[in-house]
C-alpha positions, -999 to +999 in steps of 0.1 A: -444+471+111-451+482+076-453+519+068-473+535+040-475+567+020-503+576-003-491+586-038-510+613-057-510+627-092-523+662-086-554+656-063-560+620-074-547+592-053-531+566-076-515+542-053-495+535-022-457+533-015-449+509+013-419+501+033-421+466+048-405+452+080-373+445+062-370+480+049-378+470+013-400+493-008-431+483-026-455+503-048-490+493-058-516+511-079-550+514-062-579+494-075-599+526-079-572+542-101-568+511-122-605+511-128-608+547-137-613+557-173-583+578-185-560+564-157-523+570-166-492+554-152-470+572-127-439+564-149-430+547-181-411+523-159-443+516-138-470+506-162-505+502-149-510+467-134-526+452-103-494+433-093-472+453-068-439+466-079-408+453-060-380+476-048-358+472-078-388+481-100-401+511-081-371+526-063-356+543-094-387+564-098-392+573-062-355+578-053-353+600-085-376+625-068-351+632-040-321+655-037-287+639-041-252+638-025-246+663+003-280+679+001-296+645+007-273+638+036-280+671+053-318+667+049-316+632+064-296+646+093-321+674+099-348+648+104-328+623+122-332+595+096-307+575+075-297+592+042-300+556+027-337+554+036-357+567+006-390+561+023-381+580+054-369+611+035-400+611+012-422+608+042-409+641+054-404+661+022-425+644-004-454+668-003-442+689-033-421+671-058-411+675-094-440+670-118-475+663-103-464+638-076-472+642-040-466+616-012-488+620+018-493+601+051-525+580+050-556+601+054-539+633+042-544+649+008-525+675-013-537+710-008-565+722-031-582+755-038-561+785-031-532+766-015-512+777+015-486+804+010-468+830+032-453+861+016-417+868+025-397+901+024-365+906+005-346+903+038-363+871+047-356+857+013-320+865+018-321+847+051-337+816+036-310+815+008-283+818+034-297+788+052-295+765+022-259+753+027-268+738+060-305+732+055-312+723+018-347+729+006-354+744+041-359+709+053-374+707+088-389+742+088-425+742+099-449+737+069-422+730+044-425+696+026-408+698-008-383+678-027-362+686-058-338+662-075-302+671-080-271+679-060-271+717-062-286+738-034-320+751-044-350+769-030-385+763-044-406+795-042-439+809-055-439+842-073-472+859-077-474+895-091-436+899-086-439+891-049-422+861-032-441+835-012-431+803+006-453+774-004-465+756+027-480+722+033-471+709-001-486+738-021-470+740-056-442+764-062-437+783-094-400+790-096-367+775-084-339+797-071-304+784-076-280+806-055-243+812-063-224+787-042-188+789-028-171+765-051-177+775-087-175+813-091-198+827-118-220+796-120-252+817-119-240+838-149-227+807-166-260+790-165-279+822-174-257+826-205-262+790-216-299+790-210-304+824-228-282+812-257-304+781-260-335+802-262-320+825-288-310+794-308-346+783-310-345+755-284-373+750-259-358+760-225-370+770-191-372+808-187-345+823-164-335+856-148-307+867-124-317+880-090-299+892-059-309+887-022-287+899+006-257+902-017-261+866-030-268+862-067-292+835-077-306+821-110-344+823-110-358+795-131-395+794-140-409+759-136-422+744-168-440+717-148-464+743-133-491+760-152-508+792-139-545+791-132-566+823-126-577+826-090-563+792-080-530+774-072-508+766-101-516+733-119-490+706-116-479+690-149-465+656-144-429+649-155-402+623-151-365+624-161-350+598-184-335+578-156-369+574-139-386+565-172-359+539-179-359+524-144-324+536-136-316+547-100-303+583-097-269+572-083-263+554-117-272+585-138-238+586-156-233+563-186-200+550-173-218+538-141-247+521-159-268+552-168-285+557-201-265+562-233-275+583-263-291+553-281-313+545-251-324+581-249-335+582-285-351+548-283-371+560-253-384+591-271-392+571-302-412+546-282-432+568-259-435+603-274-469+615-286-450+634-314-419+613-319-408+631-351-404+666-336-392+653-303-364+632-318-352+664-336-355+683-304-334+657-286-309+657-314-306+695-311-302+692-274-273+668-275-255+689-301-261+721-282-248+706-250-216+696-269-213+731-283-216+749-250-191+725-233-216+709-209-200+676-199-227+670-172-256+663-195-266+630-180-299+610-180-315+631-153-310+663-173-335+652-199-371+647-190-406+638-204-437+659-197-469+639-192-497+665-199-529+645-195-526+616-220-498+633-242-461+626-236-435+649-250-399+660-245-396+686-217-379+719-222-342+720-215-328+729-180-295+728-161-275+740-191-240+749-179-206+752-196-187+728-173-155+732-194-152+767-178-142+750-146-109+731-149-116+711-118-147+694-132-147+663-154-132+667-188-152+638-201-189+638-212-216+622-191-228+604-223-204+593-251-209+608-285-203+580-310-182+560-285-160+590-275-161+606-240-135+633-245-153+662-263-122+676-281-117+641-296-152+638-311-145+636-349-166+630-379-166+593-375-180+597-340-208+620-351-217+595-378-220+568-352-241+592-331-265+597-360-267+559-364-274+555-326-301+581-328-316+563-358-313+594-380-300+598-416-263+607-418-264+634-445-294+654-431-281+650-396-246+664-405-262+694-422-285+700-392-256+698-368-233+720-388-262+745-393-267+747-356-230+752-349-229+780-374-260+796-360-250+793-324-215+808-332-232+837-351-255+844-321-226+844-297-206+868-318-236+892-321-245+891-284-237+921-261-204+913-244-220+928-212-244+897-211-237+879-178-214+849-185-203+861-219-166+866-211-162+832-194-183+810-217-182+826-252-146+816-261-154+780-253-186+780-273-170+797-303-141+772-304-165+743-302-187+758-330-158+764-352-145+728-348-179+713-356-184+736-387-150+726-400-157+688-399-150+671-432 
């Protein structure tokens, strides 16, 4: 028997996700949405049309809403469903997703008005964080129906007036907490340093702070896909990552496995952005900055588009980490720069090919890249060495900046 989920953008029902008797996924826009003035597509990869989208067309977007790897497996286990069944997992945790998307059982709607929130104490917050390794996203707890992409353990929370609240029944969160895990010591400080450095360098980036609960450090990330509203629940701003926009499933997010390369990323922004000129430069700066900080994990799901009403623009940066600080992680970049995957081998000829792939002029691009490297290096040297993450990350960043500045 076929099963259905209603798909919403904010409070508006836009269509239906269906799993048929064979287990295949289908997505269809509703006739009402297609006939509405100002209707927008759910994804660049799912343009408005009356014909249903088959599994290979719609799965990349919907699977891209879900957690990955061990987190996905543990969530599926908590609900007694297969970790291969996108529909079954979305049915249970799809009430609050990235962007403005909610998936609800037929007849149910996303929360409106003041939403549903429960304040939690510092001790309870510590307890919730402690649960994450065995219960990612608090899956299975009463009233919790939220999903966040990625492999790292996270907790979506609402912060109002400095107080912490659990969002219930699909109510929108305002922040994401990323606790320090057992495998990569100093990851919280590492990401904090890289995110703060990006902000100081003039890049648009999500706001971050470091917090502590029950002795566990966490990175507190303000959601850029949520907008405060006086006296009401936060407004969801729709977003999708580059893999979703390009119709690439999340398990293929790395270029070497079929994920987007740099050319596809720039072509996407050039084709869909409402302000392609500024956004292409922002994307250029983002690629260069990720190289400078030694972030080899900047794959297609770490770049996103914001759909704010009818405008589309590049989203602020997030998940900025110096992966080179951890010898056990991949020494090759998620996306090649000018055909080269090993960062220390990226030479002038590779940068020139990157400029060509991006569709940007070589002379002005070289000046911009070297200017950023010089500026980032100067910022790092002038930062307070007591800044969290400085000791571990700054030597890597300074070496990368010096190498780029010295290019012939």
